C-alpha positions as CSV (number, residue, x, y, z in Angstrom):
1,M,3.3,21.8,-12.1
2,N,-0.2,21.4,-10.6
3,Q,-1.8,24.4,-12.4
4,R,0.1,23.8,-15.7
5,L,-0.8,20.1,-15.6
6,G,-4.4,21.0,-14.9
7,R,-4.6,23.0,-18.2
8,C,-3.4,19.9,-20.1
9,L,-5.8,17.5,-18.4
10,H,-8.9,19.7,-18.8
11,P,-8.3,21.3,-22.2
12,A,-10.6,23.7,-23.9
13,S,-8.8,22.9,-27.2
14,V,-6.6,20.1,-28.4
15,A,-4.2,19.3,-31.2
16,V,-3.5,15.8,-32.5
17,V,-0.5,14.9,-34.5
18,G,-0.3,11.6,-36.5
19,G,-2.4,9.3,-38.6
20,R,-4.4,6.1,-37.6
21,E,-4.2,6.7,-33.9
22,V,-5.2,10.3,-34.3
23,E,-8.3,9.2,-36.2
24,R,-9.3,7.2,-33.2
25,V,-8.7,10.1,-30.9
26,V,-11.0,12.3,-32.9
27,A,-13.7,9.6,-33.0
28,Q,-13.5,9.0,-29.3
29,C,-13.6,12.8,-28.5
30,R,-16.8,13.0,-30.5
31,K,-18.3,9.9,-29.0
32,L,-17.8,11.4,-25.5
33,G,-19.2,14.8,-26.6
34,Y,-16.1,16.9,-26.4
35,G,-17.1,20.5,-27.2
36,G,-13.7,22.0,-27.6
37,K,-11.8,22.7,-30.8
38,I,-9.9,19.8,-32.3
39,H,-6.9,20.6,-34.6
40,V,-5.3,17.8,-36.7
41,V,-1.7,17.9,-37.9
42,N,-0.8,15.5,-40.7
43,P,1.1,16.7,-43.8
44,R,0.2,13.6,-45.8
45,R,-3.6,13.7,-45.6
46,E,-6.3,16.2,-46.5
47,E,-8.6,15.4,-43.7
48,I,-9.0,13.1,-40.7
49,G,-12.4,12.4,-39.1
50,G,-13.9,15.2,-41.2
51,I,-11.4,17.7,-39.9
52,R,-9.1,19.4,-42.4
53,C,-5.5,18.5,-41.7
54,L,-2.8,21.1,-41.1
55,P,0.6,20.6,-42.7
56,S,2.7,21.3,-39.6
57,I,2.5,22.4,-35.9
58,D,3.5,25.9,-37.0
59,A,0.2,26.1,-38.9
60,L,-2.0,25.8,-35.8
61,P,-4.4,28.8,-35.8
62,E,-4.3,28.9,-31.9
63,I,-2.3,27.6,-29.0
64,P,-4.1,24.5,-27.8
65,D,-4.3,23.5,-24.2
66,A,-3.2,19.9,-24.9
67,A,-1.7,17.9,-27.7
68,F,-1.6,14.2,-28.6
69,V,1.4,13.0,-30.6
70,A,1.3,9.5,-32.2
71,I,4.3,9.4,-34.6
72,P,7.6,7.4,-34.4
73,A,10.0,8.1,-31.6
74,E,12.5,10.3,-33.4
75,P,10.0,12.6,-35.1
76,T,8.1,12.7,-31.7
77,I,11.1,14.6,-30.2
78,D,10.9,17.3,-33.0
79,A,7.1,17.6,-32.6
80,V,7.4,18.0,-28.8
81,R,10.0,20.7,-29.3
82,D,7.7,22.6,-31.7
83,L,4.7,22.3,-29.3
84,A,6.8,23.6,-26.4
85,T,8.0,26.5,-28.4
86,L,4.5,27.4,-29.3
87,G,3.4,27.4,-25.7
88,V,1.0,24.4,-25.7
89,G,-0.3,23.4,-22.3
90,G,1.0,19.9,-22.3
91,V,1.5,16.8,-24.5
92,V,0.7,13.1,-24.5
93,C,3.4,11.1,-26.2
94,Y,2.1,7.8,-27.5
95,A,5.3,6.4,-29.1
96,S,7.5,3.8,-27.5
97,G,11.2,3.3,-28.1
98,F,12.5,5.4,-25.2
99,R,13.8,4.5,-21.8
100,E,11.8,1.3,-21.7
101,V,14.1,-0.2,-24.4
102,G,17.2,1.3,-22.9
103,A,17.3,4.4,-25.2
104,G,18.6,6.8,-22.5
105,D,19.9,9.4,-24.9
106,R,16.6,9.5,-26.7
107,H,14.8,9.8,-23.4
108,Q,16.9,12.8,-22.4
109,R,16.5,14.5,-25.8
110,L,12.7,14.2,-25.4
111,L,12.9,15.8,-22.0
112,D,15.1,18.6,-23.3
113,A,12.7,19.2,-26.2
114,A,9.7,19.5,-23.8
115,G,11.5,21.9,-21.5
116,A,8.9,23.2,-19.0
117,M,5.9,21.9,-20.9
118,P,4.2,19.0,-19.1
119,L,4.8,15.8,-20.9
120,I,2.8,12.6,-20.2
121,G,4.4,9.4,-21.3
122,P,6.0,8.4,-23.6
123,N,4.8,4.9,-24.3
124,C,1.4,5.6,-22.9
125,Y,-2.3,5.7,-23.9
126,G,-3.0,9.1,-22.6
127,Y,-6.3,10.0,-20.9
128,V,-10.1,9.9,-21.0
129,N,-11.6,12.9,-19.3
130,A,-15.3,12.1,-18.7
131,L,-15.8,15.5,-17.0
132,N,-15.4,17.5,-20.2
133,G,-15.2,14.8,-22.9
134,A,-11.6,15.3,-23.9
135,V,-10.2,11.9,-25.0
136,L,-6.5,11.9,-25.9
137,W,-6.7,8.1,-26.1
138,P,-6.0,6.1,-29.3
139,D,-8.4,3.2,-28.6
140,Q,-11.9,2.3,-27.6
141,H,-13.1,3.0,-24.0
142,G,-16.2,2.3,-22.0
143,M,-16.6,5.6,-20.1
144,T,-19.6,8.0,-20.2
145,R,-19.9,11.7,-19.4
146,R,-20.1,12.4,-15.6
147,D,-20.3,15.4,-13.4
148,N,-18.1,13.8,-10.8
149,G,-16.6,10.5,-9.8
150,V,-13.2,8.9,-9.3
151,A,-9.9,9.3,-11.1
152,I,-7.5,6.4,-11.8
153,F,-3.9,6.6,-12.9
154,S,-2.3,3.4,-14.2
155,A,1.2,2.4,-15.2
156,S,-0.3,-0.2,-17.6
157,G,-1.9,0.9,-20.8
158,N,-3.8,-2.3,-21.4
159,I,-5.1,-2.5,-17.8
160,S,-6.2,1.1,-18.2
161,V,-8.3,0.1,-21.2
162,N,-9.7,-2.8,-19.3
163,L,-10.7,-0.5,-16.4
164,T,-12.6,1.9,-18.6
165,M,-14.7,-1.1,-19.7
166,Q,-15.8,-2.0,-16.1
167,R,-19.5,-2.5,-15.5
168,R,-19.4,-2.6,-11.7
169,G,-21.1,0.7,-11.0
170,L,-17.9,2.6,-10.4
171,P,-18.4,6.3,-11.4
172,L,-15.1,6.6,-13.4
173,A,-14.6,10.3,-14.3
174,F,-10.9,10.3,-15.3
175,M,-8.6,7.6,-16.5
176,L,-4.9,8.3,-17.3
177,S,-2.2,5.9,-18.5
178,I,1.1,7.4,-17.2
179,G,3.5,5.3,-19.3
180,N,7.2,5.8,-18.8
181,Q,6.7,8.8,-16.4
182,A,9.6,10.6,-18.1
183,M,8.4,13.9,-16.7
184,I,4.9,13.6,-15.3
185,G,4.7,11.0,-12.6
186,V,1.8,9.5,-10.6
187,E,2.6,12.0,-7.8
188,D,2.1,14.9,-10.2
189,C,-1.3,13.5,-11.4
190,L,-2.4,13.0,-7.8
191,D,-1.5,16.5,-7.0
192,A,-3.5,17.8,-9.9
193,M,-6.7,16.2,-8.5
194,L,-6.4,17.3,-4.9
195,D,-8.2,20.6,-5.4
196,D,-10.9,19.3,-7.8
197,D,-14.1,18.7,-5.8
198,R,-15.5,16.7,-8.7
199,I,-12.9,14.0,-8.0
200,R,-14.2,12.1,-5.0
201,A,-11.4,9.5,-4.8
202,V,-8.2,8.7,-6.6
203,G,-6.9,5.2,-7.5
204,L,-3.3,4.6,-8.3
205,L,-2.2,1.4,-10.1
206,V,1.6,1.5,-10.0
207,E,4.7,-0.6,-10.2
208,G,6.8,1.7,-8.1
209,L,7.2,5.4,-7.2
210,R,9.5,7.6,-9.4
211,D,9.9,10.5,-6.9
212,L,9.5,9.2,-3.3
213,P,9.9,12.5,-1.4
214,R,7.4,14.2,-3.7
215,F,4.9,11.4,-3.3
216,V,5.2,11.6,0.5
217,E,4.5,15.3,0.2
218,V,1.5,15.0,-2.1
219,A,0.0,12.0,-0.3
220,A,0.2,13.8,3.0
221,R,-1.7,16.7,1.5
222,A,-4.3,14.3,0.2
223,A,-4.8,12.8,3.6
224,E,-5.0,16.3,5.2
225,S,-7.6,17.5,2.7
226,G,-9.6,14.3,3.1
227,K,-9.1,13.1,-0.5
228,P,-9.0,9.3,-0.3
229,V,-6.3,7.5,-2.2
230,V,-6.4,3.8,-3.0
231,L,-3.3,2.1,-4.3
232,L,-2.6,-1.2,-6.0
233,K,1.0,-2.0,-6.5
234,N,2.1,-4.6,-9.0
235,G,5.3,-6.6,-8.4
236,R,4.8,-7.3,-4.7
237,S,7.1,-10.3,-4.6
238,E,10.1,-9.9,-2.3
239,A,13.0,-8.0,-4.0
240,G,15.6,-10.5,-2.7
241,A,18.3,-10.2,-0.2
242,R,20.6,-7.1,-0.5
243,M,23.2,-8.8,1.7
244,T,23.3,-12.6,2.1
245,M,25.2,-12.4,5.4
246,S,22.3,-11.1,7.6
247,H,18.6,-11.5,8.3
248,T,17.4,-7.9,8.4
249,A,17.3,-7.0,4.7
250,T,16.0,-10.4,3.5
251,L,13.1,-10.1,5.9
252,A,12.0,-6.7,4.5
253,G,12.4,-6.2,0.7
254,E,10.9,-3.5,-1.4
255,S,7.3,-4.7,-0.9
256,A,7.4,-4.4,2.8
257,L,8.9,-0.9,2.6
258,Y,6.1,0.3,0.3
259,D,3.6,-1.3,2.7
260,A,5.0,0.6,5.6
261,L,5.1,3.8,3.6
262,F,1.5,3.6,2.5
263,R,0.3,2.8,6.0
264,R,2.2,5.8,7.3
265,L,0.7,8.1,4.7
266,G,-2.9,7.1,5.1
267,V,-3.0,5.6,1.6
268,A,-5.2,2.5,1.5
269,Q,-3.4,-0.3,-0.2
270,V,-5.2,-3.3,-1.7
271,T,-3.8,-6.4,-3.4
272,D,-6.3,-7.2,-6.3
273,L,-8.0,-5.3,-9.0
274,E,-11.6,-6.2,-7.9
275,T,-11.0,-4.8,-4.4
276,F,-9.3,-1.8,-5.9
277,L,-12.5,-0.9,-7.9
278,E,-14.9,-1.8,-5.0
279,A,-12.9,0.4,-2.6
280,L,-13.1,3.4,-5.0
281,K,-16.8,2.8,-5.5
282,L,-17.5,2.7,-1.8
283,L,-15.4,5.9,-1.2
284,S,-17.0,7.7,-4.1
285,H,-20.4,7.3,-2.3
286,H,-19.5,7.6,1.4
287,G,-16.0,9.0,1.5
288,P,-13.5,7.7,4.2
289,L,-15.4,5.7,6.8
290,P,-14.9,6.7,10.5
291,G,-13.8,3.1,11.1
292,T,-14.7,-0.5,10.2
293,R,-17.4,-1.3,12.7
294,I,-20.1,-2.8,10.5
295,A,-23.4,-4.5,10.7
296,S,-24.7,-7.1,8.3
297,L,-28.2,-8.1,7.3
298,S,-29.3,-11.1,5.2
299,C,-32.2,-13.4,5.1
300,S,-29.9,-16.4,5.2
301,G,-28.0,-18.0,8.0
302,G,-25.4,-19.2,5.4
303,E,-24.7,-15.7,4.2
304,A,-24.5,-14.4,7.8
305,S,-21.9,-17.1,8.6
306,M,-20.0,-16.6,5.4
307,I,-19.5,-12.8,5.9
308,A,-18.5,-13.4,9.5
309,D,-16.0,-16.1,8.5
310,L,-14.5,-14.0,5.7
311,A,-14.0,-11.1,8.0
312,V,-11.8,-13.1,10.4
313,D,-8.5,-12.0,8.9
314,R,-9.7,-8.5,8.0
315,A,-9.5,-5.4,10.1
316,V,-13.3,-5.4,10.1
317,E,-15.4,-5.7,13.3
318,F,-19.0,-6.9,13.8
319,P,-19.8,-5.2,17.2
320,A,-22.1,-7.0,19.5
321,L,-25.5,-5.4,19.8
322,T,-26.5,-3.7,23.1
323,E,-29.5,-5.1,24.9
324,T,-31.5,-2.0,24.1
325,H,-30.6,-2.1,20.4
326,R,-31.3,-5.8,20.2
327,A,-34.8,-5.3,21.7
328,Q,-35.5,-2.5,19.1
329,I,-34.6,-4.9,16.3
330,Q,-36.5,-7.8,17.9
331,E,-39.7,-5.7,17.9
332,T,-39.7,-5.7,14.1
333,L,-39.3,-9.5,13.9
334,N,-40.9,-12.6,15.5
335,E,-39.7,-14.8,18.3
336,Y,-38.1,-17.3,16.0
337,V,-35.4,-14.9,14.9
338,H,-32.3,-14.7,17.0
339,V,-31.1,-11.1,16.8
340,D,-27.4,-10.8,16.4
341,N,-24.7,-9.1,14.3
342,P,-24.4,-10.4,11.5
343,L,-28.2,-10.7,11.5
344,D,-30.1,-13.4,9.7
345,Y,-33.6,-11.9,9.7
346,H,-35.1,-15.0,8.1
347,T,-37.8,-14.9,5.4
348,F,-40.8,-14.2,7.7
349,I,-40.8,-10.6,6.5
350,W,-39.7,-11.3,2.9
351,G,-42.0,-9.7,0.3
352,D,-43.3,-7.1,2.8
353,P,-41.4,-3.9,2.0
354,A,-42.8,-2.0,5.0
355,R,-41.6,-4.6,7.5
356,L,-38.3,-5.0,5.7
357,E,-37.7,-1.3,6.0
358,S,-38.6,-1.4,9.6
359,T,-36.1,-4.1,10.4
360,F,-33.4,-2.4,8.3
361,S,-34.1,1.0,10.0
362,A,-33.8,-0.6,13.4
363,M,-30.4,-2.1,12.6
364,L,-29.2,1.1,10.9
365,A,-29.9,3.0,14.2
366,G,-27.0,1.3,15.8
367,G,-24.5,3.9,14.8
368,F,-22.2,1.6,12.8
369,D,-19.6,2.9,10.4
370,L,-21.3,1.0,7.7
371,T,-24.3,-1.3,7.4
372,V,-24.5,-3.8,4.6
373,L,-27.3,-5.9,3.1
374,L,-26.4,-9.1,1.5
375,L,-28.7,-9.6,-1.5
376,D,-28.2,-11.6,-4.7
377,Y,-30.8,-11.1,-7.4
378,P,-32.4,-13.8,-9.6
379,C,-31.2,-12.3,-12.9
380,T,-31.5,-15.3,-15.2
381,N,-34.1,-17.4,-16.9
382,D,-36.7,-14.7,-16.9
383,C,-37.1,-14.9,-13.1
384,D,-39.5,-12.6,-11.3
385,M,-37.3,-10.1,-9.4
386,T,-40.2,-8.1,-7.8
387,E,-39.5,-9.1,-4.2
388,W,-35.8,-8.7,-4.5
389,L,-36.2,-5.2,-6.1
390,A,-38.5,-4.3,-3.2
391,A,-35.9,-5.5,-0.6
392,G,-33.1,-3.4,-2.2
393,R,-35.3,-0.4,-2.4
394,A,-36.5,-0.8,1.2
395,F,-32.8,-0.8,2.3
396,A,-32.1,2.3,0.3
397,S,-35.1,4.0,1.8
398,A,-34.1,3.1,5.3
399,C,-30.6,4.4,4.8
400,R,-31.9,7.7,3.4
401,A,-34.5,8.1,6.2
402,G,-31.9,7.4,8.9
403,G,-29.1,9.3,7.4
404,A,-26.9,6.3,7.7
405,S,-24.2,4.9,5.4
406,G,-25.2,1.6,3.8
407,A,-24.0,-0.6,1.0
408,L,-25.5,-3.6,-0.7
409,I,-23.3,-6.7,-1.2
410,V,-23.9,-9.2,-4.0
411,S,-21.9,-12.4,-3.4
412,L,-21.8,-13.3,-7.0
413,P,-21.2,-10.4,-9.4
414,E,-23.4,-12.0,-12.1
415,N,-26.4,-12.0,-9.8
416,V,-27.2,-8.3,-10.3
417,T,-27.9,-6.2,-13.4
418,P,-26.3,-2.9,-14.4
419,E,-29.7,-1.3,-14.1
420,I,-30.1,-2.3,-10.5
421,V,-26.6,-1.1,-9.7
422,E,-27.4,2.2,-11.2
423,E,-30.7,2.6,-9.5
424,L,-29.3,1.9,-6.0
425,S,-26.2,4.0,-6.6
426,A,-28.5,6.9,-7.5
427,A,-30.3,6.3,-4.2
428,G,-27.0,6.6,-2.3
429,V,-26.3,2.9,-1.8
430,P,-23.3,1.5,-3.7
431,V,-23.5,-2.1,-4.8
432,L,-20.4,-4.0,-3.9
433,L,-19.6,-7.2,-5.8
434,G,-18.2,-10.2,-4.0
435,I,-18.1,-10.6,-0.2
436,P,-14.3,-10.8,0.1
437,Q,-13.8,-7.8,-2.2
438,A,-16.5,-5.9,-0.3
439,L,-14.8,-6.5,3.0
440,G,-11.5,-5.5,1.5
441,A,-13.2,-2.3,0.3
442,I,-14.6,-1.6,3.7
443,E,-11.2,-2.2,5.3
444,A,-9.6,0.2,2.9
445,A,-12.3,2.9,3.3
446,G,-11.9,2.7,7.1
447,R,-8.1,3.3,7.1
448,V,-7.7,5.7,4.2
449,T,-6.6,9.2,5.1
450,R,-5.7,8.0,8.6
451,V,-2.1,9.1,9.0
452,D,-0.2,7.1,11.6
453,A,2.4,9.8,12.0
454,P,3.5,12.3,9.4
455,L,6.7,12.0,7.6
456,P,8.7,15.1,6.9
457,A,8.4,16.0,3.2
458,A,12.1,16.6,2.7
459,G,14.4,13.7,3.5
460,A,11.4,11.8,4.7
461,L,13.0,8.4,4.7
462,G,16.4,9.1,6.0
463,E,19.5,9.6,3.8
464,A,19.1,7.2,0.9
465,R,22.4,5.6,-0.2
466,A,23.1,6.5,-3.8
467,V,25.9,4.0,-4.1
468,R,26.2,0.9,-2.0
469,N,29.6,-0.2,-0.8
470,T,31.0,-2.8,-3.2
471,K,33.1,-4.3,-0.3
472,P,31.0,-4.0,2.9
473,E,32.9,-3.7,6.1
474,V,31.6,-6.2,8.6
475,I,32.0,-5.4,12.3
476,G,32.4,-8.5,14.4
477,E,30.0,-9.4,17.2
478,F,32.1,-8.2,20.1
479,A,32.8,-4.8,18.5
480,S,29.2,-4.5,17.3
481,K,27.9,-5.0,20.8
482,Q,30.3,-2.5,22.3
483,L,29.0,0.1,19.8
484,L,25.4,-0.7,20.7
485,A,26.2,-0.6,24.5
486,K,27.4,3.0,24.1
487,V,23.8,4.0,23.0
488,G,22.2,2.2,26.0
489,L,21.4,-1.3,24.7
490,K,22.0,-4.1,27.2
491,V,24.7,-6.5,26.2
492,P,26.3,-9.4,28.2
493,A,29.7,-9.0,29.8
494,G,32.2,-10.5,27.4
495,A,35.8,-10.6,26.1
496,L,37.8,-11.9,23.2
497,A,40.2,-14.8,23.8
498,N,42.9,-16.4,21.6
499,D,43.3,-19.6,23.6
500,A,41.5,-21.7,26.2
501,E,43.2,-20.2,29.2
502,E,42.3,-16.6,28.2
503,A,38.7,-17.8,27.9
504,V,38.8,-19.3,31.3
505,G,40.3,-16.2,32.8
506,A,37.6,-14.0,31.3
507,A,34.8,-16.4,32.4
508,R,36.1,-16.3,36.0
509,S,36.1,-12.5,35.9
510,F,32.4,-12.2,35.2
511,G,31.1,-15.6,36.3
512,Y,29.7,-18.8,34.9
513,P,27.6,-20.0,33.0
514,V,29.1,-18.6,29.8
515,A,28.6,-18.8,26.0
516,L,31.6,-19.4,23.7
517,K,31.5,-18.4,20.0
518,L,33.7,-18.2,17.1
519,A,34.7,-14.6,16.4
520,T,36.5,-15.1,13.1
521,P,36.4,-11.8,11.1
522,G,33.7,-11.8,8.5
523,L,31.8,-14.8,9.9
524,A,28.1,-14.0,10.1
525,H,26.3,-17.3,10.6
526,K,28.1,-18.8,13.6
527,T,25.4,-21.3,14.4
528,E,25.4,-22.8,10.9
529,A,29.2,-23.1,11.1
530,G,29.0,-25.0,14.3
531,G,30.7,-22.1,16.1
532,V,28.5,-21.7,19.2
533,R,28.6,-23.4,22.6
534,L,26.1,-22.4,25.2
535,G,25.6,-22.9,28.9
536,L,29.2,-23.8,29.8
537,A,29.1,-24.1,33.6
538,D,32.8,-24.5,34.7
539,D,36.4,-24.3,33.7
540,D,36.6,-27.8,32.4
541,A,33.5,-27.4,30.1
542,L,34.9,-24.1,28.8
543,R,38.4,-25.6,28.1
544,A,36.8,-28.5,26.2
545,A,34.6,-26.2,24.1
546,A,37.5,-23.9,23.4
547,G,39.6,-26.8,22.2
548,E,36.9,-27.7,19.7
549,L,36.2,-24.2,18.4
550,L,39.9,-23.2,18.1
551,Q,40.2,-25.9,15.4
552,K,37.7,-23.9,13.3
553,G,39.4,-20.5,13.9
554,A,40.2,-17.7,16.3
555,P,39.7,-15.5,18.2
556,L,36.8,-16.7,20.4
557,L,34.2,-14.6,22.2
558,V,33.4,-15.7,25.7
559,E,30.3,-14.1,27.3
560,R,28.3,-14.3,30.4
561,M,25.1,-16.2,29.6
562,A,22.0,-14.0,29.6
563,P,19.2,-15.0,31.9
564,K,16.5,-17.0,30.3
565,G,13.9,-15.0,28.4
566,V,10.2,-15.3,27.5
567,A,10.8,-14.5,23.9
568,E,13.5,-14.0,21.3
569,L,13.2,-11.1,18.8
570,L,15.0,-9.7,15.8
571,L,15.8,-6.0,15.7
572,G,17.5,-4.6,12.7
573,V,18.4,-1.6,10.6
574,A,18.8,-1.9,6.9
575,S,19.3,0.6,4.1
576,D,17.6,0.9,0.7
577,P,18.8,3.1,-2.2
578,Q,15.3,4.7,-2.4
579,F,14.0,4.6,1.1
580,G,17.2,5.1,3.1
581,H,17.4,3.5,6.6
582,Y,14.5,1.5,7.9
583,L,13.8,-0.6,11.0
584,V,12.8,-4.3,11.2
585,V,11.3,-5.9,14.3
586,G,10.1,-9.4,14.5
587,L,10.3,-12.9,15.8
588,G,14.0,-13.9,16.2
589,G,16.1,-17.0,16.8
590,T,17.3,-19.7,14.5
591,L,13.9,-20.0,12.7
592,V,13.6,-16.3,11.8
593,E,13.5,-16.8,8.0
594,L,11.0,-19.8,8.3
595,F,8.4,-17.8,10.1
596,A,9.2,-14.3,8.6
597,D,7.1,-12.7,11.3
598,R,8.2,-9.1,11.1
599,A,7.1,-5.5,10.8
600,V,8.9,-2.7,9.0
601,L,9.1,0.8,10.4
602,L,10.1,3.9,8.6
603,P,11.9,6.6,10.6
604,P,11.2,8.7,12.5
605,V,9.4,6.4,14.9
606,S,7.7,6.9,18.2
607,A,7.3,4.6,21.2
608,D,3.6,4.1,20.3
609,Q,4.4,3.1,16.7
610,V,7.0,0.6,17.9
611,R,4.6,-0.9,20.5
612,S,1.9,-1.1,17.9
613,A,4.2,-2.9,15.5
614,L,5.3,-5.4,18.2
615,L,1.7,-6.1,19.2
616,G,0.8,-6.6,15.6
617,L,3.1,-9.5,15.1
618,R,1.7,-13.0,14.9
619,S,4.0,-14.0,17.7
620,A,2.8,-11.1,19.9
621,P,1.1,-13.5,22.4
622,L,4.6,-14.6,23.4
623,L,5.2,-11.1,24.7
624,Q,1.9,-10.9,26.6
625,G,2.1,-14.0,28.8
626,F,1.1,-16.9,26.4
627,R,-0.4,-19.9,28.2
628,G,0.4,-18.6,31.7
629,A,4.0,-17.6,31.0
630,E,5.2,-14.3,32.4
631,P,4.6,-11.3,30.2
632,A,7.7,-9.8,28.5
633,D,9.3,-6.5,29.4
634,L,7.7,-4.7,26.4
635,D,8.9,-1.3,27.6
636,A,12.5,-2.5,27.4
637,V,12.0,-3.8,23.8
638,V,10.4,-0.5,22.8
639,D,13.3,1.4,24.4
640,A,15.8,-0.8,22.6
641,V,14.2,-0.2,19.2
642,L,14.2,3.6,19.8
643,R,17.9,3.5,20.8
644,L,18.7,1.5,17.7
645,A,16.9,4.1,15.6
646,D,19.0,6.8,17.3
647,F,22.1,4.8,16.6
648,A,21.2,4.6,12.9
649,V,20.7,8.4,12.7
650,A,24.0,9.1,14.4
651,Q,25.9,6.7,12.1
652,G,24.5,8.4,9.0
653,P,24.4,7.1,5.5
654,R,27.6,5.1,5.9
655,L,25.7,2.6,7.9
656,T,24.5,-0.3,5.8
657,E,23.0,-2.7,8.3
658,V,22.5,-3.7,11.9
659,D,21.3,-7.2,12.7
660,I,20.4,-8.1,16.4
661,N,19.3,-11.7,16.6
662,P,18.3,-12.7,19.1
663,L,17.3,-10.0,21.4
664,I,16.4,-12.0,24.5
665,V,13.4,-10.4,26.1
666,H,13.1,-11.1,29.9
667,P,10.0,-10.9,32.1
668,E,8.5,-7.5,33.0
669,G,11.0,-5.3,34.7
670,A,14.0,-7.5,33.8
671,G,14.9,-5.8,30.5
672,A,16.1,-7.2,27.2
673,T,19.6,-8.5,26.3
674,V,21.4,-8.4,22.9
675,A,22.6,-12.0,22.6
676,D,24.0,-11.6,19.1
677,A,24.7,-8.6,16.9
678,L,26.3,-7.7,13.6
679,I,27.0,-4.2,12.1
680,V,27.9,-3.6,8.5
681,Y,29.3,-0.3,7.0
């Protein structure tokens, strides 16, 4: 698909089929300076855009590399069949009225007509190729010819148009609207760009992934080759519970699964359009950053404080300066300046380009992953920008002389002109617009292509369940714990009892204190049903509790109370039709949904990945000895998660869900106990 799609995306000749939209395509090709041959097929018109129309596809004098078809849905199918028979390199289908409106039969007939010929769309705008000027795009666009730059693939046609109009200094070399992805998906487009050195970074604006295993394969190749991929996924709201009886699935949802996948693959995910563009811009200049250790320069204490504050919740670090480095910077300033990172260099050297460059060079010598200069220009009311221009140029000169990576940040996008952006970009310094967006871009550039652990290309995400059970089989707590105990998880001694005396006999066998719970088949939320009694210390207390609970149902589960822990966690396995089995770890207990402090892991997982996920929780301090408490037995938790993962693999696709809540985590060396569990097949 890669080579065949490449012929379609970089055509030496094109054919366009249709009327009004085709006229726009011809005009836009000429506007962008396309030098290839353009053939127009329209049996009702003599000419379009000064090009003589051909009466049919059969009348084409040559086999074009690409075609654009903009006629109604049913005739589109016939046109696609004719183009495929002729051997055209690929087709863009503009028409709607296919799968997006539920027309499955029409969708399939379109695919059958295309055969092996690459088909983009339907229901899409096509593409603008600024590398060779080919514009199979029925609308205006704002792109200009380029020798290199970034490629963006978008599921939204209108957003695609908007992105071509950006004036942020992003070198946009290729824009493609993927539409319905009937044949060609975003993973195919990404694959087509991996071996093109002119494409410095790829941006994906998607709603979901059509072919998950293929995306895993292509994204892994992108990371391996160093081609950065930035992704913005629409529809990040939680997908809703797949099963209302447990916590695990409701705490994950589709969005969390995609988040985990992209982290695993080294794809940098962002959450807003501005950061998406800024990240691509930064990557187009400097490529993936070694990390996110940055230095900041400004002539304002307010700006220095602002960037430091806005970085608090980001994976961005302002390393402290060494004494030697601090002294080097201090030599370029006076005694009134307190040298730190971020650095407010004051205005004592303002207007003196040589001294500014000296200070900038001294800071750049610190070996940071990126050094940024905060600088807003006075671009309104005919202001004199001489000194601001000098400051930006001094920074660019210092970056060039020191061979260091630098970027300029403008806090308000309107406070810089396109000419300044272009000048600094040409000098190797991207201009990032907005401090939060710039920090997001730096964070993305520091993690892109960093593969946590590779996923196997085939069956990467476990065995996805094609059809979910309509009547799930819920395994009770006692039986669930017995199954988990067989794979090495620690469970309390317990037994089922049908009356109070059986409960007392069981308690005497393994000792007080005990917990007593309703074990009615199918009951998931025992606490909410008032079906739990804890800390029963003797026969009388147990008999009284049993009398109360037996009025609600039978049998009862009596268990030896687990020792007090330092934390309560949730461990779970859930299954998704697309992703297969996945793991959830997080803060547990009765308030699990309220805090929703969890991490999602995609198998296979390692001990290091599990440990990192646990320490990344907001509640991680509870595991590390919060406020003088004993640290938790983290090794036992990691071992429990790995054993749970092995259990899921052994159970295979019939397993729907495992919900362990809480896992009581004891102090170091004391292990972790499964206090409650539920398994669903």
